[in-house]
N, C-alpha and C positions, 0 to 999 in steps of 0.2 A: 368673394371676389378673388379667385386665384386663377392663374394661367396654368393649365395642366402641363406637366413635363411628360410627354409621351414616352421618352426614353426611359424614365424611371419606372413608369407603369409597365412598359414592355419587359424591362429587366425583372421586375417583381413577378409578373405573370410567368415569365420563362423559368423562374426558380420556384414555381408552385405556390406562390402567395395568392390568396384570394383577395382581389382588389375591389373595394367598395368606395363610393363617395359619401361623405358625411357633410351636411350643411350645419355648421355650428350655430347658426342663428336659430334654427328650428329643431335640431336633433341633438341628442346626447351621443357621445362616442360609445359604441357597444362594448360591453365587458370583454368580449372575445378578441377585440382588436389588439394586436401586439406591436404594430408598427404604424405610425402615421407619417404622411408626407405633407409638409407645408411648403408649397412651391410658388414662389413669386407673388405673395399677397399684393393686391392692388389697393386695398383699403385697410386701415388700422382695425384691430380687433376691439370688440365691445367688452365691457367688464364681464358680462354673462358668458361670452365665448372664452375669455381667458380663465374663468372659473372652471369651465368644462375641460380645458387643456390642463389646468392644475390638477384636477381630479384624475385625469388620465395619467399624468406623470407621477402622481403619488402612488400609483399601482406599480411603479418601477417598470415602465414600458419604454419602447424605442421610438425615435423620431428621426426623420431626415428633414432638415430645414434648409431650403434653398432661397437665399436672398441675393439675387444678382446685383451688380453694380448700379443698374438703372432702377432699383426699387424706390418707390416713393418713401417719404418720411413716415415711419410707423412708430411714433413715440411710445404708445401703450404696449405694443408687442415687444419692442426693444427693451423696455423696462422689465417686462415679464421674463424675457430671456436672461437679462442681468440677474434677476432673482433666482434663476436656475443655474447661474454661474457661467453664462456665455455672453460675449460681447462681439458684435459685428462692427468692423472698422469701415469708415467712409473712404475706401481706397479700392483699387483693383490689384489683384495678385498677378504678377508677371514673372516670367522666368525665361531668360535668353538661352539656357541650355536644355531644360526639360520642357519643351513646348512643341505644339503641333501646328501652329499657325504663324504667319509672318509677323503678326502684331504681338506675339508672346502671351496672348491672353488665354489660350487653351493649355492650361498647365497640367502636367502629369503629377499625380499624388500617389503616395503609397500608404499602406496600413500603418497606423500609429498605435495599434492595439493588437493583441492576440485574441481578441474577443471572438466568440463563436459566430457572431454575425458576419465576420470577415473570413471565415474558413474558405480557403481556396482562392481568395482575391489576390491578384498580383498588383496591378497598378490601375488607377482610375483617372480618366481625363475630367478635369473640372474647369469648364469654360467660363469665362467672364465671372470669376469668383471674387468675393470679398474676403479679407482676412478675418479670422475668428480668433478671439482670445478667450482662453479658459481663465476665469477669474479666481479660481482656487484649485489646488491639486485635486485630482479625482479621488484620492484617498481621504481627503478632508470633506466633511459634510457640513453644510451651512443650513441649519434648521432641517436636517435630515435630507437635504437635496444633494445629489451627486451628478456630476457631468463627466463623461469619459470621451475624449477625442478618438475618433475612429480612423481618420485620415490625416496625413501630414504632408506638406510640400517638402521639397528638397532644400538644403541650405542655400542653393543658388537662387531660390525664389525671393521676391521682395514685393512690398506693397507700395503702389504709387497713389498718393493722395489725389482725390479728384473732387470736383464740385460741378454743379449743373452748368455753370458758366465757364468751365475750364475744358480745354482739350489737351490730349496727350501729344506733345510735339515729338518725342522720341521714346522708344521702348527700351533703350539701353538703360542699365542701372545708373542712377545719378545720386549725388549727395542728397541726403534727406529721404531716400527711398527705404 
């Protein structure tokens, strides 16, 4: 149950990636896959699906995980990400200086790594993003697991907490952001 991000697929195809769809309920991730995109899951993952993702990541492979602010609660998947050293906050990333929309939610991010995956990348627009915390430094391994951030927002960015029953009254930075 994922909503495809056409922009990510187009970007990958434009950069000579072969793009395939894999249904984790019924298929294994093929050995030759070197990058997976998990985009806006609508339903939580089953233990069987998470085992398949674990096997993929144990081969030291890449992933783009996009969990927008309107994502449903995904407790099993979020626990899985925690085990790999990543935590998504329940907030919206805003930036009054490095933004492309009036509501500050299309934030400009820059490379946080010199990794080969980002060769030639300048800046990336990350609309309606959630803050991501790396739970341990990339040089430290937790049970052999390592996470390396690829993008970072500017120091002027901030996270605005939100809930389903809340609305954002102002996009200017406030105390507590």
